[in-house]
C-alpha positions in Angstrom: -28.0 -42.0 -1.0 -31.7 -41.3 -1.6 -34.3 -43.9 -2.7 -36.2 -42.2 -5.4 -39.6 -43.6 -6.1 -41.3 -43.0 -9.4 -44.1 -45.1 -11.1 -45.0 -44.2 -14.6 -46.1 -40.6 -14.8 -46.4 -40.3 -11.0 -44.5 -37.6 -9.3 -41.0 -38.5 -8.0 -40.8 -38.9 -4.3 -38.2 -39.9 -1.6 -37.5 -40.2 2.1 -35.0 -38.0 3.9 -31.9 -39.9 5.0 -29.3 -39.6 7.7 -25.9 -39.0 6.2 -23.1 -36.5 6.1 -23.1 -33.1 4.4 -20.4 -30.6 3.7 -21.1 -26.9 3.0 -18.7 -25.1 0.7 -18.1 -21.8 -1.0 -17.2 -21.9 -4.7 -14.4 -19.7 -6.1 -12.4 -19.2 -9.3 -8.6 -19.9 -8.9 -5.4 -18.3 -10.1 -2.0 -19.5 -9.2 0.7 -16.8 -8.4 4.2 -17.0 -7.0 4.5 -16.0 -3.4 5.8 -12.4 -2.7 5.3 -11.5 -6.4 6.0 -7.8 -7.0 6.7 -5.4 -9.8 10.2 -3.8 -9.9 10.3 -0.1 -10.8 13.1 2.2 -11.9 13.9 4.9 -9.3 14.6 7.4 -12.0 13.4 8.2 -15.5 15.6 7.6 -18.5 16.7 5.0 -21.1 17.0 1.3 -20.3 20.6 0.6 -20.9 20.6 -3.1 -20.3 18.6 -6.0 -18.7 21.2 -7.9 -16.7 18.9 -10.9 -16.3 16.6 -13.0 -18.4 13.1 -14.3 -17.8 13.4 -17.5 -15.7 16.7 -16.5 -14.0 17.2 -16.8 -10.3 18.2 -13.6 -8.5 19.5 -12.9 -5.0 18.3 -10.0 -2.8 20.1 -6.8 -3.8 21.3 -8.2 -7.2 21.2 -5.7 -10.0 18.7 -6.7 -12.6 18.7 -3.6 -14.9 20.8 -0.5 -15.6 19.4 2.9 -16.4 21.0 5.7 -18.5 20.0 9.2 -17.2 21.7 12.5 -17.6 19.0 14.6 -15.8 20.1 13.8 -12.3 23.7 14.9 -13.1 22.4 18.3 -14.2 20.2 18.5 -11.1 23.2 17.6 -8.9 25.3 20.4 -10.4 22.5 22.9 -9.9 22.0 21.7 -6.3 25.7 22.0 -5.6 25.8 25.5 -7.0 22.8 26.5 -4.8 24.5 24.9 -1.8 27.7 26.8 -2.3 25.7 30.1 -2.6 23.8 29.3 0.5 27.0 28.6 2.4 28.6 31.8 1.2 25.5 33.9 2.2 25.4 32.3 5.6 29.1 31.9 6.5 31.2 33.8 3.9 33.0 37.0 4.8 31.3 38.8 1.9 27.9 37.4 2.8 24.7 39.1 3.7 25.2 38.7 7.4 28.7 40.3 7.2 27.2 43.5 5.7 24.6 43.6 8.4 27.3 43.1 11.0 29.2 46.2 9.7 26.0 48.2 9.9 25.5 47.0 13.5 29.0 48.1 14.4 28.4 51.5 13.1 25.0 51.7 14.8 26.5 50.7 18.1 29.2 53.3 17.9 26.7 56.0 17.0 24.3 54.8 19.8 27.2 54.9 22.3 28.2 58.4 21.1 24.6 59.7 21.1 23.9 58.3 24.6 27.0 59.9 26.1 26.1 63.3 24.5 22.5 62.9 25.7 23.3 62.0 29.4 26.0 64.8 29.5 23.5 67.3 28.2 20.8 66.0 30.5 23.1 66.7 33.5 24.0 70.2 32.2 20.3 71.0 31.6 19.5 69.9 35.2 22.0 72.4 36.4 20.5 75.1 34.2 23.4 75.1 31.8 22.8 75.1 28.0 19.7 75.6 26.0 16.5 73.5 25.9 16.9 73.2 22.1 20.3 71.6 22.5 19.0 69.1 25.1 16.1 68.1 23.0 18.3 67.7 19.9 20.6 65.4 21.9 17.7 63.4 23.2 16.2 63.0 19.8 19.5 61.8 18.3 19.8 59.3 21.2 16.3 57.9 20.6 16.9 57.6 16.9 20.2 55.7 17.4 18.5 53.4 19.9 15.7 52.6 17.5 18.1 52.1 14.6 20.2 49.7 16.6 17.2 47.7 17.7 15.9 47.4 14.2 19.3 46.3 12.9 19.6 43.6 15.6 16.1 42.2 14.7 17.1 42.3 11.0 20.3 40.4 11.7 18.4 37.7 13.7 15.7 37.4 11.0 18.2 37.2 8.2 20.3 34.7 10.1 17.3 32.4 10.5 16.3 32.7 6.9 19.8 32.0 5.6 20.2 29.0 7.9 16.8 27.6 6.6 18.0 28.2 3.0 21.3 26.4 3.8 19.5 23.4 5.3 17.1 23.2 2.3 20.1 23.4 -0.1 21.9 20.6 1.8 18.8 18.4 1.6 18.3 19.1 -2.1 22.0 18.3 -2.8 21.9 15.0 -0.8 18.8 14.0 -2.7 20.4 14.8 -6.0 23.5 12.7 -5.1 21.2 9.7 -4.3 19.5 10.1 -7.7 22.8 10.4 -9.4 24.1 7.2 -8.0 20.8 5.3 -8.2 20.8 4.3 -11.9 20.4 0.6 -11.2 17.3 -1.6 -10.4 17.9 -4.3 -7.8 15.9 -7.3 -6.6 14.1 -6.9 -3.2 14.0 -10.7 -2.6 15.7 -14.0 -3.3 13.5 -15.2 -6.1 12.9 -15.7 -9.8 12.4 -13.3 -12.7 9.0 -14.2 -14.2 8.7 -11.3 -16.7 10.7 -8.4 -18.2 8.5 -5.6 -19.4 11.0 -3.3 -21.2 13.7 -3.8 -23.8 17.1 -2.0 -23.9 16.9 1.4 -25.5 13.3 2.0 -24.5 12.3 5.2 -22.6 11.1 4.4 -19.1 9.6 6.3 -16.2 9.5 5.6 -12.5 5.8 4.7 -12.8 6.4 1.8 -15.3 7.3 -1.7 -14.1 10.5 -3.2 -15.5 10.2 -6.7 -14.2 8.0 -9.1 -12.2 9.8 -11.1 -9.5 8.5 -13.6 -7.0 9.5 -16.7 -5.1 10.9 -19.6 -7.1 9.1 -22.6 -5.5 6.5 -21.1 -3.2 3.1 -20.4 -4.8 -0.1 -19.0 -3.4 -3.7 -19.8 -4.6 -5.7 -16.6 -5.3 -9.4 -17.0 -5.0 -12.2 -14.5 -5.8 -15.1 -15.0 -3.3 -18.5 -13.4 -3.9 -19.5 -10.9 -1.2 -22.5 -13.0 -0.2 -20.2 -15.8 0.8 -17.2 -14.1 2.3 -18.6 -14.0 5.8 -18.5 -17.8 5.9 -14.8 -18.0 4.9 -12.2 -18.1 7.7 -8.5 -18.5 7.8 -7.5 -22.2 8.3 -10.5 -23.7 6.4 -9.7 -26.5 4.0 -9.8 -26.0 0.3 -10.3 -28.5 -2.5 -9.3 -27.3 -5.9 -8.7 -28.4 -9.5 -6.4 -26.8 -12.1 -7.2 -26.9 -15.8 -3.6 -28.0 -16.4 -4.1 -31.1 -14.2 -7.5 -32.2 -15.4 -9.8 -33.7 -12.7 -7.0 -34.2 -10.1 -8.1 -32.7 -6.8 -5.5 -30.8 -4.7 -5.8 -29.9 -1.1 -5.0 -26.5 0.4 -5.8 -24.2 3.4 -7.0 -20.6 3.6 -4.1 -18.5 4.7 -5.3 -14.9 4.2 -8.5 -12.9 3.6 -8.1 -9.4 2.1 -10.7 -7.0 3.7 -11.1 -4.7 0.7 -13.9 -5.5 -1.8 -13.2 -5.3 -5.5 -16.0 -2.9 -6.6 -15.7 -4.0 -10.3 -16.7 -7.6 -9.7 -18.1 -7.5 -6.1 -15.6 -10.1 -4.8 -13.0 -10.4 -2.1 -9.5 -11.8 -2.6 -8.7 -14.9 -0.5 -5.4 -16.6 -0.5 -4.7 -20.3 0.3 -1.5 -22.5 0.5 -1.1 -26.0 -0.9 -1.0 -28.8 1.6 1.0 -30.6 -1.0 1.7 -28.6 -4.2 1.9 -30.1 -7.7 5.4 -30.8 -9.0 5.2 -28.1 -11.7 3.4 -24.7 -11.3 3.4 -21.6 -13.4 2.1 -18.1 -12.7 -1.4 -17.6 -14.1 -2.6 -21.3 -14.0 -6.3 -21.2 -13.5 -8.9 -23.5 -12.0 -11.8 -23.9 -9.6 -12.0 -24.3 -5.8 -14.4 -25.1 -3.0 -13.7 -23.7 0.4 -15.1 -26.1 3.0 -16.9 -23.9 5.4 -18.9 -26.4 7.5 -19.3 -30.2 7.8 -21.6 -32.7 9.7 -21.0 -36.4 9.6 -24.6 -37.4 10.3 -27.7 -35.4 9.9 -31.1 -35.4 8.2 -30.6 -34.6 4.5 -32.9 -34.2 1.4 -32.1 -33.6 -2.2 -31.8 -29.9 -3.0 -34.3 -30.3 -5.9 -37.0 -31.3 -3.4 -36.9 -28.0 -1.6 -39.8 -25.7 -2.4 -38.7 -22.1 -2.3 -36.3 -21.6 0.6 -37.9 -23.5 3.4 -40.7 -25.8 2.4 -41.2 -29.4 1.2 -44.2 -31.1 -0.4 -45.7 -34.1 1.5 -48.9 -36.1 1.1 -50.5 -33.6 3.5 -49.4 -30.6 1.4 -46.5 -28.2 1.8 -44.7 -28.3 5.2 -42.4 -25.6 6.4 -38.9 -26.8 7.4 -35.8 -25.3 9.0 -32.8 -25.8 6.8 -29.2 -25.9 7.9 -26.1 -26.7 5.8 -26.4 -26.6 2.0 -24.2 -28.3 -0.5 -24.5 -28.2 -4.3 -27.1 -31.0 -4.4 -28.2 -31.6 -0.8 -29.9 -29.6 2.0 -29.8 -30.3 5.8 -33.2 -30.4 7.5 -33.1 -29.3 11.2 -36.9 -29.2 11.9 -40.2 -29.9 10.2 -40.0 -33.5 8.9 -38.4 -36.8 9.9 -36.8 -39.7 8.2 -40.2 -41.3 7.9 -41.8 -38.4 6.0 -42.3 -39.1 2.3 -41.6 -36.0 0.3 -42.4 -35.2 -3.3 -40.3 -33.4 -6.0 -42.0 -30.2 -7.0 -43.1 -30.1 -10.7 -41.0 -27.8 -12.8 
């Protein structure tokens, strides 16, 4: 592309040329199955049996592992006992509310009797019949009965609310215990392939440990780690050229399908996914390689070799260093927007 001129020990020189240039972002590549996820046990216990093997195809909802667990059974029995007690307290004839109701009946009768005596004595006292001490005694008994009845009514309402809440909590706990009791199996969430089994029968497992890795059988995604200084130039839909170590120098084409917005603080990169335009015949999870995401392209523009650029925006001419405006940059070439022309002879800076 460039005509390099060098005579003996003279400094290398060349002319800018009109040609195409493609700007790209480099990235490492890892191949993973689409929809790959880790399957977890819903309860802790012992792994009784793996019902599939690595490489098997599974359907959505198919049981892939069976768990042995006695703890949920005990929890269910305890929850059932607590529920029965809550029902008895709230609805039973010998419950707490029943005893308060008996107290209320007695309090209403006493209130009725004291109110009759008080109003009768009040009328007699108004007619000048009876003593003031008797009238005040009847009045005091009436007021005490009224207060006692009001307190019991409030106690009944408060106790009823508390018992109803306890009953609802006991019912929820029992339903949850029933679910845990039944849920001793691990099922597949998708139609796919078992890529890995992480536990063997007889091993103790918890709900935080993965049992299997499951993903799509034929659909694979290209995972690329893009440096934070380049991520702003990457967009969904951009073409990708990649090579895989397993396929030597063969170049595959793909397209950016997703950009994850969260940065990995450990390596200062962003995860970008791409899909093959035409996938290789055989792919395995974890295959690695390299990729270039094509972020910009011009078919005809003024270009110089990257090695001829002095610093970030200067070139060396026979008249000295000249400042230029650069555009797209590839691995070995740089676009020149302003500062020199195709007739300007430029010199390679000495190392």
